[in-house]
C-alpha positions as CSV (number, residue, x, y, z in Angstrom):
1,M,-32.4,-77.9,56.4
2,D,-29.9,-75.0,56.2
3,D,-27.4,-75.2,59.0
4,S,-25.5,-72.1,58.0
5,P,-24.6,-70.1,61.2
6,G,-25.1,-66.7,59.5
7,E,-22.9,-64.0,58.0
8,E,-21.7,-62.6,61.4
9,H,-20.3,-66.1,62.3
10,L,-18.7,-66.5,59.0
11,A,-17.1,-63.1,59.3
12,F,-15.8,-64.1,62.8
13,M,-14.3,-67.2,61.3
14,R,-12.5,-65.1,58.7
15,W,-11.3,-62.8,61.4
16,A,-10.1,-65.7,63.5
17,E,-8.1,-67.2,60.7
18,S,-6.5,-63.9,59.8
19,A,-5.6,-63.3,63.5
20,G,-3.7,-66.6,63.7
21,I,-6.2,-69.2,64.7
22,K,-5.6,-72.4,62.8
23,I,-8.9,-74.0,61.8
24,K,-8.7,-77.4,60.0
25,G,-11.8,-79.1,58.9
26,V,-14.4,-77.5,61.2
27,T,-16.9,-74.7,61.1
28,P,-19.7,-73.3,63.3
29,A,-23.1,-74.6,62.3
30,R,-26.7,-74.6,63.6
31,F,-28.1,-77.7,65.1
32,P,-31.7,-78.4,66.1
33,G,-32.3,-77.8,69.8
34,R,-29.1,-75.9,70.2
35,R,-28.0,-72.4,69.3
36,L,-24.8,-73.3,67.5
37,G,-22.1,-76.0,67.5
38,M,-19.1,-77.2,65.6
39,K,-19.3,-79.5,62.6
40,A,-16.8,-81.3,60.4
41,T,-16.5,-79.8,56.9
42,R,-14.7,-82.9,55.6
43,T,-13.5,-86.2,56.9
44,I,-11.3,-85.7,60.0
45,R,-8.9,-88.4,60.8
46,E,-8.2,-89.8,64.3
47,N,-5.5,-87.8,66.1
48,E,-5.8,-84.9,63.7
49,T,-5.6,-81.4,65.2
50,M,-8.8,-79.5,64.3
51,L,-8.2,-76.2,66.0
52,S,-5.3,-74.3,67.5
53,I,-5.6,-71.0,69.3
54,P,-2.6,-69.0,70.6
55,V,-2.8,-67.6,74.1
56,S,-2.2,-64.1,72.7
57,L,-5.7,-64.2,71.3
58,M,-7.3,-65.3,74.5
59,L,-9.1,-62.9,76.8
60,T,-7.5,-63.4,80.2
61,I,-6.7,-61.3,83.3
62,D,-3.3,-60.9,81.8
63,S,-4.6,-59.2,78.7
64,I,-6.3,-56.5,80.8
65,P,-4.2,-53.4,81.4
66,E,-2.8,-53.1,84.9
67,S,-4.2,-49.5,85.1
68,F,-7.6,-51.1,84.9
69,T,-7.2,-54.0,87.3
70,A,-5.6,-51.7,89.9
71,R,-9.0,-49.9,90.4
72,F,-10.5,-53.0,92.2
73,H,-10.4,-54.1,95.8
74,P,-7.9,-57.0,96.2
75,A,-10.8,-59.4,97.0
76,T,-12.5,-58.8,93.7
77,S,-12.7,-62.0,91.7
78,I,-10.9,-62.4,88.4
79,H,-14.2,-63.3,86.9
80,G,-15.7,-60.0,88.1
81,I,-12.7,-57.9,86.8
82,M,-12.9,-59.5,83.4
83,A,-16.7,-58.8,83.2
84,A,-16.0,-55.2,84.3
85,F,-13.4,-54.9,81.5
86,L,-15.9,-55.9,78.9
87,T,-18.4,-53.4,80.4
88,H,-16.0,-50.4,81.0
89,G,-12.7,-51.2,79.3
90,D,-11.0,-48.9,76.8
91,P,-13.2,-48.8,73.7
92,A,-10.1,-49.0,71.5
93,L,-9.1,-52.3,73.1
94,L,-12.6,-53.7,73.1
95,Q,-13.1,-52.8,69.4
96,A,-10.5,-55.4,68.5
97,L,-12.9,-58.0,70.0
98,D,-15.9,-56.8,68.0
99,P,-16.0,-59.7,65.5
100,W,-16.1,-62.1,68.4
101,R,-18.5,-60.2,70.5
102,R,-21.0,-60.0,67.6
103,V,-21.5,-63.8,67.7
104,W,-22.1,-64.0,71.5
105,P,-25.6,-64.9,72.7
106,T,-27.9,-62.0,73.8
107,Y,-28.9,-61.1,77.4
108,Q,-32.4,-62.3,76.6
109,E,-31.0,-65.7,75.8
110,F,-29.4,-65.8,79.2
111,E,-32.6,-64.7,80.9
112,D,-34.4,-67.6,79.2
113,C,-32.1,-70.3,80.3
114,M,-30.1,-69.2,83.4
115,P,-32.0,-69.8,86.7
116,V,-30.2,-67.1,88.5
117,L,-31.9,-64.5,86.2
118,W,-35.4,-66.0,86.6
119,P,-38.0,-64.3,88.7
120,E,-37.6,-65.1,92.4
121,H,-40.7,-67.2,92.6
122,L,-39.3,-69.5,89.9
123,R,-35.8,-69.9,91.2
124,V,-36.7,-70.2,94.9
125,S,-33.3,-69.8,96.4
126,N,-32.6,-69.6,100.1
127,S,-29.5,-67.4,99.6
128,S,-29.2,-63.9,100.7
129,Y,-28.9,-62.6,97.2
130,E,-30.0,-59.0,97.0
131,T,-31.7,-57.8,93.9
132,T,-31.0,-54.3,92.5
133,S,-33.4,-51.8,91.1
134,T,-32.8,-53.1,87.6
135,T,-32.9,-56.8,88.2
136,P,-36.0,-58.9,87.2
137,A,-37.2,-59.3,90.8
138,E,-38.1,-55.6,91.0
139,K,-39.9,-55.5,87.7
140,G,-43.2,-56.5,89.2
141,D,-42.5,-60.1,89.8
142,Q,-43.7,-61.2,93.2
143,K,-42.8,-64.5,94.9
144,N,-45.8,-66.8,95.2
145,E,-45.3,-68.9,98.4
146,N,-47.8,-71.4,97.0
147,S,-46.1,-71.9,93.7
148,K,-44.2,-75.1,93.0
149,T,-40.5,-74.6,92.1
150,L,-39.5,-75.7,88.6
151,L,-35.9,-76.4,89.8
152,P,-34.5,-79.5,91.4
153,P,-33.7,-79.2,95.1
154,S,-29.9,-79.0,94.7
155,I,-30.5,-75.8,92.6
156,S,-33.5,-74.2,94.3
157,G,-32.0,-74.4,97.8
158,L,-34.9,-76.5,99.1
159,W,-32.4,-79.1,100.3
160,N,-30.1,-76.6,102.1
161,T,-30.8,-77.8,105.6
162,L,-27.3,-79.2,106.1
163,P,-25.5,-78.0,109.1
164,R,-22.7,-75.5,108.3
165,E,-20.8,-76.8,111.4
166,S,-21.7,-80.2,112.9
167,A,-20.0,-83.2,114.4
168,G,-16.8,-81.1,114.8
169,A,-16.3,-80.7,111.0
170,D,-17.2,-78.0,108.5
171,Y,-19.5,-79.2,105.7
172,D,-18.9,-78.2,102.1
173,T,-22.3,-78.2,100.3
174,R,-20.8,-77.5,96.8
175,Y,-23.3,-79.7,95.1
176,Q,-26.3,-79.1,97.4
177,N,-26.7,-75.3,96.9
178,L,-25.6,-74.7,93.4
179,L,-27.8,-71.6,92.8
180,S,-27.1,-69.8,96.0
181,K,-23.4,-70.2,95.5
182,Q,-23.6,-68.8,92.0
183,E,-25.7,-65.9,93.3
184,K,-23.1,-65.1,95.9
185,R,-20.3,-65.1,93.3
186,L,-22.3,-62.8,91.1
187,K,-23.4,-60.6,94.1
188,D,-19.9,-60.2,95.4
189,A,-18.5,-59.3,92.0
190,W,-21.3,-56.8,91.4
191,G,-20.5,-55.1,94.7
192,H,-16.8,-54.8,93.9
193,V,-17.4,-53.5,90.4
194,R,-20.0,-50.9,91.6
195,A,-17.4,-49.7,94.1
196,A,-14.9,-49.1,91.3
197,F,-17.5,-48.0,88.7
198,P,-20.6,-46.6,90.5
199,E,-22.4,-45.9,87.2
200,T,-22.4,-49.6,86.2
201,R,-25.7,-50.9,84.9
202,W,-26.8,-54.2,86.3
203,E,-27.9,-55.7,83.0
204,A,-24.7,-54.8,81.2
205,F,-22.4,-56.2,83.9
206,A,-24.6,-59.4,84.4
207,Y,-24.5,-60.0,80.7
208,Y,-20.7,-60.1,80.5
209,W,-20.5,-62.0,83.8
210,F,-22.5,-64.8,82.2
211,I,-20.7,-64.6,78.9
212,I,-17.5,-65.3,80.8
213,N,-19.1,-67.9,83.1
214,S,-20.6,-69.9,80.3
215,R,-17.7,-69.6,77.7
216,S,-14.5,-69.8,79.6
217,F,-11.7,-72.4,79.6
218,Y,-9.0,-73.2,82.2
219,Y,-6.3,-70.6,82.5
220,V,-3.9,-69.6,85.3
221,S,-1.4,-66.7,84.9
222,P,2.1,-67.9,84.2
223,G,4.2,-68.3,87.3
224,K,1.2,-68.1,89.6
225,E,-0.6,-70.7,91.7
226,E,-4.1,-71.8,91.0
227,P,-6.6,-69.4,92.7
228,E,-8.3,-70.5,95.8
229,D,-11.6,-70.4,94.0
230,W,-11.5,-72.6,90.9
231,N,-14.0,-70.3,89.2
232,D,-11.2,-67.8,88.8
233,A,-8.9,-70.1,86.8
234,I,-10.5,-68.9,83.6
235,G,-9.8,-67.4,80.2
236,M,-11.9,-67.0,77.1
237,V,-10.7,-68.8,74.0
238,P,-12.1,-67.4,70.7
239,F,-13.7,-69.8,68.3
240,A,-13.3,-72.8,70.6
241,D,-16.4,-71.6,72.4
242,Y,-18.5,-73.0,69.6
243,F,-18.0,-76.6,70.8
244,N,-21.0,-78.0,72.6
245,H,-20.7,-80.5,75.4
246,V,-21.0,-84.2,75.9
247,D,-19.5,-86.1,78.8
248,D,-17.5,-88.6,76.7
249,A,-16.5,-86.3,73.8
250,A,-14.1,-87.7,71.2
251,C,-12.0,-84.5,71.4
252,E,-8.7,-84.1,73.2
253,V,-8.2,-80.6,74.6
254,E,-4.7,-79.5,75.6
255,F,-3.2,-76.2,76.8
256,D,0.6,-75.9,77.0
257,G,0.8,-72.3,78.2
258,K,1.2,-71.1,74.6
259,K,-1.8,-72.3,72.8
260,Y,-5.0,-74.4,73.1
261,T,-5.3,-77.3,70.7
262,F,-8.2,-79.5,70.0
263,K,-7.5,-83.0,68.5
264,A,-10.0,-85.6,67.3
265,T,-9.7,-88.9,69.1
266,R,-11.7,-90.8,66.5
267,R,-12.6,-90.4,62.9
268,Y,-15.4,-87.8,62.1
269,E,-17.4,-87.7,58.9
270,K,-18.3,-84.6,56.9
271,G,-21.3,-82.9,58.5
272,E,-21.0,-84.6,61.9
273,E,-21.2,-82.5,65.0
274,I,-18.0,-82.4,67.0
275,F,-18.3,-82.0,70.8
276,M,-15.9,-81.4,73.6
277,S,-16.3,-82.2,77.3
278,Y,-16.7,-79.4,79.8
279,G,-16.0,-81.9,82.6
280,A,-17.9,-84.7,84.3
281,H,-20.8,-82.7,85.6
282,S,-24.4,-83.6,86.7
283,N,-27.3,-82.1,84.8
284,D,-28.0,-79.9,87.8
285,F,-24.6,-78.3,87.6
286,L,-24.8,-77.9,83.8
287,F,-28.1,-76.2,84.1
288,V,-27.0,-73.7,86.7
289,E,-23.6,-72.9,85.1
290,Y,-24.4,-73.2,81.4
291,G,-28.2,-73.1,81.0
292,F,-28.7,-76.6,79.5
293,T,-29.0,-80.3,80.4
294,L,-28.2,-83.4,78.5
295,P,-30.9,-86.0,77.7
296,T,-28.3,-88.7,78.4
297,N,-25.6,-87.8,80.9
298,P,-23.3,-90.6,82.3
299,S,-22.2,-88.1,85.0
300,D,-25.7,-87.3,86.2
301,S,-26.2,-87.9,89.9
302,I,-28.3,-87.3,93.0
303,Y,-26.7,-86.0,96.2
304,L,-28.4,-87.5,99.3
305,D,-26.6,-85.6,102.0
306,D,-29.6,-83.8,103.4
307,I,-31.7,-86.9,103.4
308,I,-29.0,-89.0,105.0
309,F,-28.2,-86.6,107.8
310,A,-31.8,-86.2,108.6
311,S,-31.9,-90.0,109.3
312,L,-28.7,-90.2,111.3
313,S,-28.2,-89.4,115.0
314,T,-25.6,-86.9,116.2
315,A,-23.4,-89.8,117.4
316,Q,-23.5,-91.3,113.9
317,K,-22.6,-88.1,112.2
318,K,-19.6,-87.8,114.6
319,E,-18.5,-91.2,113.6
320,L,-18.5,-90.1,109.9
321,A,-16.6,-87.0,110.8
322,A,-14.0,-89.0,112.8
323,Q,-13.4,-91.2,109.8
324,E,-13.1,-88.1,107.5
325,I,-16.1,-88.9,105.4
326,F,-18.2,-86.0,106.6
327,G,-18.1,-82.9,104.4
328,N,-15.5,-81.6,101.9
329,A,-15.1,-84.1,99.1
330,S,-17.3,-86.7,100.9
331,N,-20.5,-85.9,99.2
332,Y,-23.1,-88.7,99.3
333,E,-23.8,-89.4,95.7
334,I,-25.5,-92.0,93.6
335,T,-25.4,-92.2,89.8
336,H,-27.1,-94.4,87.2
337,T,-24.6,-97.1,87.7
338,S,-22.7,-96.6,90.9
339,T,-22.8,-95.5,94.5
340,T,-19.9,-93.6,96.1
341,N,-18.0,-95.1,99.1
342,P,-19.2,-92.3,101.5
343,T,-22.8,-93.3,100.7
344,L,-22.1,-97.0,101.2
345,F,-20.3,-96.3,104.5
346,A,-23.3,-94.2,105.7
347,A,-25.7,-96.9,104.8
348,A,-23.7,-99.5,106.7
349,L,-23.5,-97.3,109.7
350,T,-27.3,-97.6,110.1
351,Y,-27.2,-101.3,111.0
352,M,-23.7,-102.2,111.9
353,P,-22.1,-102.1,115.4
354,V,-19.8,-99.2,115.6
355,R,-16.6,-101.2,116.2
356,S,-17.3,-103.4,113.2
357,W,-18.2,-100.4,111.1
358,R,-14.9,-98.7,111.9
359,S,-13.0,-101.8,110.8
360,Y,-15.0,-101.8,107.6
361,V,-14.3,-98.2,106.8
362,S,-10.6,-98.6,107.5
363,G,-10.4,-101.6,105.2
364,R,-9.4,-104.0,108.0
365,S,-12.5,-106.2,107.8
366,S,-15.9,-106.4,106.0
367,R,-17.4,-108.7,108.6
368,G,-21.0,-107.5,109.3
369,V,-21.4,-105.8,106.0
370,D,-24.7,-106.9,104.3
371,S,-24.8,-105.6,100.7
372,Q,-28.6,-106.3,100.6
373,K,-29.2,-104.3,103.7
374,S,-27.1,-101.4,102.4
375,A,-28.8,-101.5,99.1
376,S,-32.2,-101.4,100.8
377,V,-31.2,-98.4,102.9
378,I,-29.8,-96.5,99.9
379,K,-32.9,-97.3,97.9
380,A,-35.1,-95.8,100.6
381,W,-33.0,-92.7,100.6
382,A,-33.2,-92.4,96.9
383,E,-37.0,-92.9,96.9
384,Q,-37.3,-90.2,99.5
385,S,-35.4,-87.8,97.2
386,T,-37.8,-88.3,94.3
387,N,-41.1,-88.9,96.2
388,P,-42.1,-86.5,99.0
389,S,-44.8,-88.8,100.2
390,N,-42.1,-91.2,101.4
391,S,-40.6,-88.6,103.8
392,N,-41.1,-89.1,107.5
393,S,-39.1,-85.9,108.1
394,S,-39.1,-83.2,110.7
395,S,-38.2,-79.6,110.0
396,N,-34.6,-80.6,109.1
397,S,-35.4,-83.4,106.6
398,N,-36.2,-83.3,102.9
399,N,-39.6,-83.9,101.4
400,M,-39.1,-82.2,98.1
401,S,-39.2,-84.0,94.8
402,K,-36.3,-83.8,92.4
403,A,-37.4,-82.1,89.2
């Protein structure tokens, strides 16, 4: 099978090398089931540097002229400004990126795999995302209330019954409403860009917004603190965006402020695909942010927050809040091999006396903790998340199956 990436990709590789990117033993290639990836062109030794890209070739907020960035409201996201630059920037500046832009995926490819661009009846979000006259939702697609969502609950919004304020603490639902949060980021950026460039076409802007969203690396402007929204700590790294993702990739990625380097952490044989890690993310997160899932994902997980809170009393929720295991980083998560402490604490709260439970949470005593009882409670919660017939819920509980 011919795995050649095509002439436009080979031309981009030549451009990259001539521009100062050091490519050693790797090349883009086509792999079954994936658009493109990176493969070894020879044996690569452990600890050998495969790729080095100077920051001067990255597309970042710092490479956009100040005269352009000054047009936007201060609340405009870096992500939105970068997408606007690719949409409306100086043609002479954008022309320099043409070899790179020619190898990016098409808008149609994003429509096929990104849930936020699917017709409303398929994505079933509970967010307040407002479609525009050129978005798919107004091209004749009507929501069918009787249709079954194709998306898992954490993406579709069907589990978003968590209280925004409860038990005296705000609750961060980062992993429970992935799609609606992405929609809000896109909607906010679209509004700010339209204010600066009223003639902006939705499809053009959305295309570049997803190019940046799916192909960016970590970047913070020199001398500045990390942005409040981690989604804005971004920069695009030419050629490095060919790497596909696995959780435990044998590839060390470093950024020292001057360049990105990619080093093999084991030996690779000629023709072998080389992966990098985008981070320890669940399949739900990978699907929403990048448009793919992994058949085997050590970081895959289920968040049981909605189900757990539907089964707890207000007094019990207040106990969790008082112990600072309610909201923020205290998501109630189970993986293939482990259960997080917040989940274990919540399970123990269902059968332990409060005083004993407080001692358990504080680490003073584990008297009264019954591992079998905790496992049984957590098992019931997990079964409810995957089997709607097991739900004895009211209007605030979850009886949707996980896709």
